[in-house]
PAZAPA-4460 file (N, C-alpha, C; in steps of 0.05 Angstrom, whole numbers, plus 32768, in hexadecimal, padded with zeros to 4 digits):
% residues 102
    n_x    n_y    n_z   ca_x   ca_y   ca_z    c_x    c_y    c_z   seq   type   mol
   7F1E   803D   7F37   7F1F   8037   7F1C   7F04   802B   7F13     1      M     A
   7EEF   8034   7F1F   7ED5   8029   7F17   7ECD   8035   7EFD     2      S     A
   7EBE   8025   7EEE   7EB5   802E   7ED4   7E9B   803D   7ED7     3      L     A
   7E9B   8057   7ED2   7E83   8067   7ED5   7E73   8065   7EBC     4      H     A
   7E5A   806C   7EBD   7E48   806A   7EA6   7E52   807B   7E8F     5      Q     A
   7E5E   8092   7E95   7E68   80A3   7E80   7E82   809A   7E73     6      S     A
   7E90   8087   7E81   7EA9   807D   7E76   7EA3   8064   7E65     7      E     A
   7EB2   8061   7E50   7EB0   8048   7E41   7ECC   803B   7E42     8      S     A
   7ECC   8020   7E41   7EE5   8012   7E43   7EF7   801A   7E2B     9      P     A
   7F10   801C   7E30   7F22   8023   7E1A   7F30   800B   7E0E    10      T     A
   7F31   7FF5   7E1E   7F3F   7FDD   7E15   7F2E   7FC5   7E1E    11      V     A
   7F2C   7FB1   7E0E   7F20   7F98   7E15   7F36   7F82   7E13    12      R     A
   7F39   7F73   7E29   7F4D   7F5E   7E2A   7F3F   7F43   7E2B    13      K     A
   7F4C   7F2F   7E1F   7F41   7F14   7E23   7F4B   7F0A   7E3E    14      S     A
   7F3C   7EF9   7E4A   7F42   7EEF   7E65   7F3F   7ED1   7E65    15      L     A
   7F54   7EC2   7E68   7F51   7EA5   7E69   7F45   7E9D   7E84    16      P     A
   7F30   7E8D   7E83   7F22   7E84   7E9B   7F23   7E66   7E9D    17      L     A
   7F2A   7E5C   7EB5   7F29   7E40   7EBA   7F0C   7E38   7EBF    18      S     A
   7F07   7E1E   7EC1   7EEC   7E14   7EC8   7EE3   7E20   7EE3    19      E     A
   7EF6   7E21   7EF6   7EEF   7E2C   7F10   7EE8   7E4A   7F0E    20      R     A
   7EF8   7E58   7EFE   7EF2   7E75   7EF9   7ED6   7E78   7EED    21      D     A
   7ECF   7E68   7EDA   7EB5   7E69   7ECD   7E9F   7E64   7EE2    22      R     A
   7EA3   7E50   7EF3   7E90   7E49   7F07   7E8D   7E61   7F1B    23      A     A
   7EA3   7E6D   7F23   7EA2   7E84   7F35   7E94   7E9B   7F28    24      D     A
   7E9A   7EA0   7F0F   7E8D   7EB6   7F00   7E6F   7EB1   7EFE    25      L     A
   7E67   7E98   7EF8   7E4B   7E92   7EF6   7E3D   7E97   7F11    26      D     A
   7E4B   7E90   7F27   7E3F   7E94   7F41   7E3C   7EB2   7F46    27      Q     A
   7E50   7EC2   7F3E   7E4E   7EDF   7F41   7E36   7EEA   7F32    28      M     A
   7E31   7EDF   7F1A   7E1C   7EE9   7F09   7E00   7EE0   7F13    29      M     A
   7DFF   7EC9   7F20   7DE5   7EBE   7F28   7DDD   7EC4   7F45    30      E     A
   7DF0   7EC9   7F56   7DEA   7ECC   7F73   7DE8   7EE9   7F7B    31      S     A
   7DD0   7EF0   7F86   7DCC   7F0B   7F90   7DE1   7F12   7FA6    32      D     A
   7DE6   7EFF   7FB8   7DF8   7F04   7FCE   7E14   7F0A   7FC3    33      L     A
   7E1D   7EFB   7FAF   7E38   7EFF   7FA4   7E39   7F1A   7F96    34      H     A
   7E24   7F21   7F87   7E25   7F3B   7F79   7E24   7F52   7F8C    35      R     A
   7E15   7F4F   7FA2   7E14   7F64   7FB6   7E30   7F68   7FC3    36      Q     A
   7E3D   7F51   7FCA   7E57   7F53   7FD6   7E6B   7F5F   7FC2    37      A     A
   7E69   7F57   7FA9   7E7B   7F62   7F94   7E75   7F80   7F91    38      L     A
   7E5D   7F88   7F92   7E56   7FA5   7F90   7E63   7FB5   7FA6    39      S     A
   7E62   7FAA   7FBF   7E6E   7FB7   7FD5   7E8D   7FB9   7FD2    40      R     A
   7E99   7FA3   7FCB   7EB6   7FA2   7FC9   7EC1   7FB2   7FB2    41      L     A
   7EB2   7FB3   7F9B   7EBC   7FC2   7F84   7EB2   7FDF   7F84    42      S     A
   7E9E   7FE4   7F95   7E92   7FFF   7F96   7E85   8005   7F7B    43      K     A
   7E7B   7FF1   7F6D   7E6D   7FF3   7F54   7E52   7FE4   7F56    44      E     A
   7E3E   7FEE   7F4A   7E24   7FDF   7F4A   7E27   7FC7   7F37    45      A     A
   7E20   7FB0   7F41   7E20   7F98   7F31   7E04   7F8C   7F32    46      V     A
   7DF2   7F96   7F20   7DD6   7F8D   7F21   7DD3   7F71   7F16    47      P     A
   7DBC   7F65   7F1B   7DB7   7F4A   7F12   7DB9   7F46   7EF4    48      S     A
   7DB5   7F5B   7EE5   7DB7   7F59   7EC8   7DD2   7F61   7EBD    49      E     A
   7DE6   7F63   7ECF   7E01   7F6B   7EC7   7E0D   7F57   7EB3    50      A     A
   7E1B   7F61   7EA0   7E29   7F4F   7E8D   7E41   7F42   7E99    51      S     A
   7E4B   7F2D   7E8D   7E64   7F21   7E96   7E7A   7F35   7E97    52      E     A
   7E7C   7F46   7E83   7E91   7F5B   7E82   7E8F   7F6D   7E9A    53      A     A
   7E77   7F75   7EA2   7E72   7F87   7EB8   7E7B   7F79   7ED3    54      R     A
   7E73   7F60   7ED5   7E7A   7F51   7EED   7E99   7F4D   7EEF    55      V     A
   7EA5   7F47   7ED8   7EC2   7F44   7ED8   7ED0   7F5E   7EDF    56      L     A
   7EC6   7F74   7ED5   7ED1   7F8E   7EDB   7ECF   7F94   7EF9    57      H     A
   7EB8   7F8E   7F05   7EB4   7F92   7F21   7EC8   7F80   7F31    58      A     A
   7ECC   7F67   7F28   7EDF   7F55   7F35   7EFB   7F61   7F33    59      L     A
   7F02   7F6C   7F1C   7F1D   7F78   7F19   7F1F   7F90   7F2B    60      L     A
   7F0B   7FA0   7F2D   7F0C   7FB8   7F3E   7F0F   7FB0   7F5B    61      T     A
   7EFF   7F9C   7F64   7F01   7F93   7F7F   7F1D   7F87   7F85    62      A     A
   7F27   7F77   7F72   7F42   7F6C   7F76   7F57   7F81   7F77    63      G     A
   7F56   7F95   7F66   7F6A   7FAA   7F67   7F68   7FBA   7F81    64      L     A
   7F50   7FBE   7F8B   7F4D   7FCC   7FA4   7F5A   7FBC   7FBB    65      A     A
   7F56   7FA1   7FBA   7F61   7F90   7FCF   7F80   7F90   7FCD    66      A     A
   7F8B   7F91   7FB5   7FA8   7F92   7FB2   7FB2   7FAD   7FBC    67      V     A
   7FA5   7FC3   7FB5   7FAD   7FDD   7FBF   7FAD   7FDE   7FDD    68      R     A
   7F97   7FD3   7FEA   7F95   7FD3   8007   7FAD   7FC3   8013    69      D     A
   7FB3   7FAD   8007   7FC9   7F9C   8011   7FE4   7FAB   800E    70      E     A
   7FE9   7FB8   7FF8   8001   7FC7   7FF4   8003   7FDE   8008    71      V     A
   7FEC   7FEC   800C   7FEC   8002   801F   7FF2   7FF8   803B    72      E     A
   7FE6   7FE2   8043   7FEB   7FD7   805E   8008   7FCF   8061    73      A     A
   8014   7FC3   804C   8030   7FBB   804D   8041   7FD4   8050    74      A     A
   803A   7FE9   8041   8049   8002   8043   8048   800F   805E    75      G     A
   8030   800F   806A   802D   801A   8085   803D   8009   8099    76      Y     A
   803D   7FEE   8096   804C   7FDD   80A8   806A   7FE3   80A5    77      A     A
   8073   7FE8   808D   808F   7FEE   8089   8096   8009   8095    78      Q     A
   8085   801D   8092   808A   8037   809E   808B   8034   80BD    79      I     A
   8078   8025   80C8   8078   8021   80E5   8091   8013   80EE    80      A     A
   809A   7FFF   80E0   80B3   7FF1   80E7   80CB   8003   80E6    81      A     A
   80CC   8014   80D1   80E2   8027   80CF   80E1   803B   80E5    82      E     A
   80CA   8045   80EC   80C8   8059   8102   80CF   804C   811C    83      Q     A
   80C6   8033   8120   80CD   8025   8139   80EB   8021   813B    84      D     A
   80F7   801A   8125   8114   8016   8124   8123   8030   8129    85      S     A
   8119   8045   811D   8126   8060   8120   8123   8069   813D    86      A     A
   810C   8065   8149   8108   806E   8165   8119   805D   8178    87      S     A
   811D   8043   8173   812F   8033   8183   814B   803E   8182    88      R     A
   8154   8045   8169   816F   804F   8166   8172   806A   8174    89      K     A
   815D   807A   8173   815E   8095   8180   8160   8092   819E    90      K     A
   8151   807F   81AA   8153   807A   81C6   816E   806F   81CD    91      V     A
   8178   805D   81BD   8193   8052   81C2   81A8   8067   81C2    92      A     A
   81A6   807B   81B0   81BA   8090   81AF   81B9   80A2   81C8    93      R     A
   81A1   80A5   81D4   819E   80B5   81EB   81A6   80A7   8205    94      R     A
   81A6   808C   8204   81AC   807C   821B   81CA   8080   8222    95      R     A
   81CF   8083   823B   81EB   8085   8245   81F9   806A   8243    96      R     A
   8210   8069   8237   821E   8050   8235   8225   8044   8251    97      P     A
   8225   802A   8253   822A   801C   826C   8246   8024   8277    98      S     A
   8259   8029   8267   8274   802F   8270   8277   804C   8279    99      W     A
   8263   805D   8275   8266   807A   827B   826A   807F   8298   100      A     A
   8261   806E   82AA   8263   8073   82C7   827D   8068   82D3   101      D     A
   828D   805C   82C3   82A6   8050   82CD   82BB   8064   82D3   102      E     A
***
């Protein structure tokens, strides 16, 4: 969902920011290391002259990617648990009951 140069935003939303949020945003805007990390996480260029809106969009993109990764990991864990459960049941069905030799 990265914003490409040819795309223009279709909606602008207001975003309430706490003092801590403002401080974090200022740090993102001022710190080369933070912008570089944000660029990697969001897969968007966040240059030193980036606007607040651009930085916020990159933060949103990085956050959404992290949520998607978490959902995907949870989904894979659920599939693995279901497969493990199904394979245990399959083995149990093939196992000869203890009373069969009596």
